[in-house]
C-alpha positions in Angstrom: -12.7 -51.6 -29.5 -11.2 -50.0 -32.6 -10.1 -52.4 -35.3 -6.4 -52.6 -35.9 -5.1 -51.5 -39.3 -1.7 -52.0 -40.9 -0.1 -50.8 -44.1 -1.0 -54.3 -45.5 -4.5 -54.2 -44.1 -5.5 -50.6 -44.6 -9.2 -49.5 -44.7 -10.6 -48.3 -48.0 -12.0 -44.7 -47.8 -15.6 -46.1 -48.0 -15.0 -48.3 -45.0 -13.5 -45.4 -43.0 -16.5 -43.2 -43.9 -18.9 -46.0 -43.0 -17.4 -46.5 -39.6 -17.3 -42.7 -38.9 -20.9 -42.5 -40.0 -21.8 -45.2 -37.5 -19.9 -43.5 -34.7 -21.5 -40.1 -35.3 -25.0 -41.4 -35.7 -24.9 -43.1 -32.4 -24.8 -39.7 -30.8 -28.5 -39.2 -31.4 -30.4 -35.9 -31.3 -28.8 -33.0 -29.5 -29.7 -29.4 -28.7 -27.0 -26.9 -30.0 -26.8 -23.1 -29.5 -25.1 -20.8 -31.9 -25.4 -17.9 -34.3 -26.7 -18.2 -37.8 -24.3 -17.2 -40.6 -24.0 -17.9 -44.3 -27.7 -18.0 -44.6 -28.9 -19.6 -47.9 -32.6 -20.2 -48.3 -35.2 -20.1 -51.0 -38.9 -20.4 -50.4 -39.1 -22.8 -53.3 -36.4 -25.1 -51.8 -37.5 -28.1 -49.7 -34.3 -27.9 -47.7 -32.1 -25.0 -46.8 -28.4 -24.8 -45.8 -26.8 -22.5 -43.3 -23.9 -22.4 -40.9 -24.3 -22.3 -37.1 -21.3 -20.5 -35.6 -20.0 -20.4 -32.0 -20.1 -16.6 -31.1 -17.0 -16.8 -28.9 -14.5 -19.0 -30.9 -13.7 -20.0 -34.4 -16.0 -23.0 -34.5 -19.0 -23.8 -36.8 -21.1 -26.6 -38.1 -23.1 -26.9 -41.3 -26.9 -27.2 -40.9 -29.5 -28.8 -43.2 -33.1 -28.1 -42.3 -36.5 -27.8 -43.9 -37.0 -24.3 -45.4 -40.2 -23.8 -43.5 -38.3 -23.7 -40.2 -36.5 -20.5 -41.3 -39.6 -18.3 -41.7 -38.7 -16.2 -38.6 -35.0 -16.6 -38.7 -32.4 -14.1 -40.1 -28.7 -14.1 -40.4 -26.9 -13.2 -37.1 -29.7 -14.5 -34.9 -28.8 -16.4 -31.8 -30.7 -19.7 -31.8 -30.9 -23.2 -30.3 -31.6 -26.1 -32.7 -32.5 -29.7 -32.2 -30.8 -31.9 -34.7 -29.1 -35.2 -35.4 -25.4 -35.3 -36.5 -25.0 -36.8 -39.9 -22.0 -37.9 -41.9 -22.3 -38.2 -45.7 -20.1 -41.1 -46.7 -19.8 -40.1 -50.4 -18.1 -36.8 -49.8 -16.9 -37.3 -46.2 -18.7 -34.3 -44.9 -20.4 -33.6 -41.5 -23.6 -31.7 -40.9 -26.5 -31.4 -38.5 -29.9 -32.3 -39.7 -32.2 -29.9 -37.8 -35.9 -30.6 -37.0 -36.5 -27.7 -34.7 -35.2 -24.1 -34.4 -35.8 -21.7 -31.5 -34.7 -18.2 -31.2 -32.8 -17.2 -28.0 -35.0 -14.5 -26.6 -33.6 -11.2 -25.3 -34.6 -12.1 -21.7 -32.8 -15.4 -21.9 -29.7 -13.7 -23.3 -29.7 -11.1 -20.6 -30.1 -13.8 -17.9 -27.1 -15.7 -19.3 -25.1 -12.5 -19.3 -25.9 -11.9 -15.6 -25.0 -15.5 -14.8 -21.7 -15.1 -16.5 -21.2 -11.7 -14.8 -21.6 -13.4 -11.4 -19.4 -16.3 -12.3 -16.5 -14.0 -13.4 -17.0 -11.8 -10.4 -16.7 -14.9 -8.1 -13.4 -15.8 -9.9 -12.0 -12.3 -9.1 -11.9 -10.9 -12.6 -13.6 -7.7 -11.4 -11.4 -7.2 -8.4 -9.8 -3.7 -8.1 -6.4 -5.1 -7.1 -5.9 -6.7 -10.4 -6.7 -3.5 -12.4 -3.6 -2.2 -14.1 -2.9 1.5 -14.0 -2.9 3.5 -17.2 0.3 5.3 -18.2 0.3 9.1 -17.9 1.5 9.6 -21.5 1.3 6.4 -23.6 3.9 5.8 -26.2 1.4 4.2 -28.6 -2.3 3.6 -28.1 -3.9 0.4 -29.6 -7.4 1.0 -30.8 -9.8 -1.9 -31.7 -13.0 -0.6 -33.4 -15.2 -1.0 -36.4 -13.9 0.2 -39.8 -14.8 3.8 -40.6 -17.0 4.0 -37.4 -18.0 7.1 -35.5 -16.2 5.6 -32.5 -12.9 5.5 -34.4 -13.3 9.1 -35.6 -14.2 10.3 -32.1 -11.3 8.6 -30.4 -8.7 9.8 -32.9 -10.1 13.3 -33.2 -10.3 14.0 -29.5 -7.0 12.4 -28.7 -5.1 14.4 -31.3 -6.8 17.6 -30.2 -5.6 16.9 -26.6 -2.1 15.8 -27.6 -1.2 16.3 -31.3 1.9 14.0 -31.1 -0.1 11.0 -29.8 0.4 7.8 -31.9 -2.2 5.1 -32.6 -2.1 1.5 -33.9 -5.6 0.9 -35.2 -7.0 -2.6 -35.9 -10.5 -2.6 -37.5 -12.7 -5.6 -36.7 -16.3 -6.6 -36.7 -18.0 -5.1 -33.7 -21.3 -7.1 -33.9 -22.3 -10.4 -35.3 -20.7 -13.8 -35.2 -17.2 -12.6 -36.4 -16.9 -9.9 -33.7 -15.5 -11.9 -30.8 -12.9 -13.9 -32.7 -11.6 -10.8 -34.5 -11.5 -8.7 -31.4 -9.7 -11.4 -29.5 -7.1 -11.8 -32.3 -6.6 -8.0 -32.5 -6.3 -7.8 -28.7 -3.6 -10.5 -28.6 -1.7 -8.8 -31.5 -1.7 -5.4 -29.8 -0.8 -7.0 -26.4 2.2 -8.6 -28.0 3.4 -5.2 -29.4 6.1 -3.8 -27.0 5.4 -0.2 -28.1 1.6 -0.3 -27.3 1.1 1.0 -23.7 -2.7 0.9 -23.5 -5.5 -0.7 -25.6 -8.9 0.9 -26.2 -11.8 -1.3 -27.4 -14.4 1.1 -28.7 -17.9 0.8 -30.3 -20.7 3.3 -30.6 -24.2 2.8 -29.3 -26.5 0.1 -30.4 -29.2 -2.3 -29.3 -28.7 -4.9 -26.6 -28.3 -7.6 -29.3 -25.6 -5.5 -31.1 -23.6 -5.2 -27.9 -23.8 -8.9 -27.0 -20.2 -9.7 -28.3 -18.8 -7.5 -25.6 -20.4 -9.8 -23.0 -19.1 -13.0 -24.4 -16.9 -15.1 -22.1 -14.0 -15.6 -24.6 -13.5 -11.9 -24.8 -13.5 -11.4 -21.1 -10.9 -14.2 -20.6 -8.7 -12.6 -23.3 -8.9 -9.2 -21.7 -8.2 -10.6 -18.2 -5.1 -12.4 -19.6 -3.7 -9.3 -21.3 -0.6 -7.7 -19.9 -1.4 -4.3 -21.4 -4.0 -2.1 -19.7 -7.4 -2.3 -21.5 -10.0 0.4 -21.7 -13.6 -0.5 -22.4 -15.5 2.2 -24.4 -18.6 0.5 -25.5 -21.9 2.3 -26.4 -23.2 5.1 -24.3 -23.3 5.8 -20.5 -26.3 3.5 -19.7 -24.8 0.5 -21.6 -22.9 -2.0 -19.3 -21.5 -5.0 -21.1 -19.4 -7.4 -19.0 -16.3 -5.9 -20.7 -16.8 -2.8 -18.6 -16.3 -4.9 -15.4 -13.3 -6.9 -16.6 -11.4 -4.0 -18.3 -8.8 -2.1 -16.3 -10.8 1.1 -17.0 -14.4 1.7 -18.0 -15.1 4.8 -20.2 -18.6 6.0 -20.6 -18.2 6.6 -24.4 -15.4 6.4 -27.0 -14.9 10.2 -26.5 -14.5 9.7 -22.8 -12.0 7.0 -23.4 -9.8 9.4 -25.4 -10.0 11.9 -22.6 -9.1 9.4 -19.9 -6.2 7.9 -21.8 -4.6 11.0 -23.4 -3.7 14.0 -21.2 -4.7 17.5 -22.4 -1.5 19.3 -23.5 -3.0 22.7 -22.9 -4.1 21.8 -19.4 -0.7 20.1 -18.7 1.3 23.1 -19.9 -0.9 25.4 -17.8 -0.3 23.2 -14.8 3.4 23.3 -15.5 3.4 27.1 -15.6 1.3 27.1 -12.3 3.6 24.6 -10.6 6.7 26.6 -11.7 5.2 29.8 -10.4 4.4 28.1 -7.1 7.9 26.6 -6.9 9.5 30.0 -7.5 7.2 31.6 -4.9 8.0 28.9 -2.4 11.8 29.2 -3.1 11.7 32.9 -2.7 9.7 32.7 0.5 12.2 30.1 1.9 15.2 32.3 0.9 13.6 35.3 2.6 12.9 33.4 5.8 16.4 32.0 5.9 17.9 35.5 5.4 15.7 36.8 8.2 16.9 34.0 10.4 20.5 34.7 9.5 20.1 38.4 10.2 18.5 37.6 13.6 21.3 35.2 14.4 24.0 37.7 13.4 22.4 40.4 15.6 22.7 38.3 18.7 25.4 39.4 21.2 27.0 36.0 21.2 27.9 36.5 17.5 28.6 40.2 17.7 31.2 39.6 20.5 32.0 35.9 20.9 34.2 36.6 24.0 31.4 38.5 25.8 29.7 35.4 27.2 33.0 34.1 28.5 33.9 37.5 30.1 30.4 37.6 31.7 30.9 34.1 33.1 34.5 35.0 34.3 33.1 38.0 36.2 30.4 35.9 37.7 32.9 33.3 38.9 35.2 36.0 40.3 32.2 37.5 42.2 31.3 34.1 43.5 34.9 33.4 44.6 35.1 36.8 46.4 31.7 36.2 48.1 32.9 32.7 49.2 36.1 34.2 50.7 34.2 36.9 52.6 31.8 34.3 53.9 34.5 31.9 54.9 36.5 34.8 56.6 33.5 36.0 58.5 32.7 32.4 59.6 36.3 31.8 60.7 36.3 35.1 62.8 33.0 34.2 64.4 34.1 30.7 65.2 37.4 31.9 66.5 35.7 34.4 68.8 33.3 31.7 70.0 36.3 29.3 70.6 38.1 32.0 72.6 35.0 32.6 74.7 34.6 29.0 75.4 38.3 28.6 76.2 38.0 31.5 78.7 34.9 29.9 80.2 36.6 26.5 80.4 39.6 28.1 82.0 37.5 29.9 84.5 35.6 26.8 85.5 38.5 24.3 85.1 40.7 22.7 87.9 43.7 24.9 87.1 41.9 28.1 87.8 40.6 26.7 91.0 44.1 25.6 92.0 45.4 29.0 91.2 43.0 30.5 93.7 44.7 28.5 96.5 42.7 25.3 96.4 44.2 21.8 96.3 43.0 18.3 95.0 43.8 15.4 97.4 44.0 11.9 96.0 44.5 8.6 97.8 47.0 6.2 96.3 45.7 2.7 96.7 48.3 0.1 97.8 47.0 -2.4 95.1 48.3 -0.2 92.3 45.0 0.9 91.0 44.7 4.6 89.8 44.5 7.3 92.5 41.1 8.4 93.6 40.0 11.9 94.6 39.3 12.0 98.4 35.7 12.9 98.9 35.4 11.7 102.5 37.5 10.7 105.6 36.6 7.1 105.0 38.7 7.0 101.8 41.9 8.0 103.7 42.3 6.3 107.0 45.5 7.0 109.0 48.6 5.7 107.3 47.1 6.2 103.8 49.5 7.6 101.2 48.1 10.9 99.7 49.0 13.0 96.7 48.1 16.6 97.0 47.9 18.6 93.7 48.4 22.4 93.9 48.7 25.0 91.2 52.4 24.6 90.6 52.8 20.8 91.2 52.0 17.9 93.6 52.9 16.9 97.2 53.1 13.3 98.5 52.0 13.0 102.1 50.6 10.4 104.6 47.3 10.7 106.6 48.0 11.1 110.3 44.5 11.0 111.6 40.9 11.7 110.5 38.5 14.0 112.2 34.8 14.2 111.2 33.3 17.6 110.6 31.0 19.1 113.2 
């Protein structure tokens, strides 16, 4: 548990340094990976001093090691070292006393790059749906590249040839070595914060695999993924494929290709405008011509030449239909009247009145019980004394039956 201090019981500097030394030295030996910078060595020195720097962020540690360990090491190399943290009480400085140095081989570095590539892919940093579209004509283009590099000249030259009025904000950084990633990340954040910058190009010419390693460092990929401005990766040549190509919103094969992809060709665009205007004029003229033809065809139709003609035609059709109906009804009435007259004559000829008119009579017996009279069909219906009604053509006669005589 840490000792308690007060203004009255403060530690002297020597005691603080002594305690810090004890805490640090309890860490023991550790393996540390980094990039060698500030290389200071002399074959005649027993010990050499250098700095081991983190290639992704601004972090470093001082190293003290036997000079003989540096025989195959140069500034900028990626190495892993075995050392023990040390704290010098007198000047209050921290360093790493190294007893073994191993270079990180190209195969190991490539394997680490592929592991990081898979990790970032699983996190979705390569997904197409997170890629931001590039503006058609950017207001200002941010360019991150090496000072006086061929990549810078290519991008600026090609871009101005394609669109003379294009504007650039150029930030020169280290594009290889230990300072590359921190400087590129800082430049990226600065351009991303500029409201006038619409797209950012990170460009570098070709180089060895070791030279292009900064563009596969995790810190740079995280910074690009976090940027709100579209980022174009233009690193090396066509075969080169640092992780930045996967994380960036657009991968260009070369810096020249990046300029072509970001800046439209003013000559081609003007030619396209001329072509589109010609096509629009032709389409408009064709449309007007078709509409005029349609209008002429409509005006030539009878309904427009004489608007009352269809009504007159329909009126005549109705009148003809009415006349036809009247003729048909009259014909039907005459036919039916003739048939009714024939039937009437037939009924009259066959009816009781005609029979009576020829001298015949209808004899009915009138029952005493008040029931309706019955036509006498036989002598049994009218025994002597029965009251009879005899109908003749001009009236009826009431009589009484005197006697009955059967027919022979």
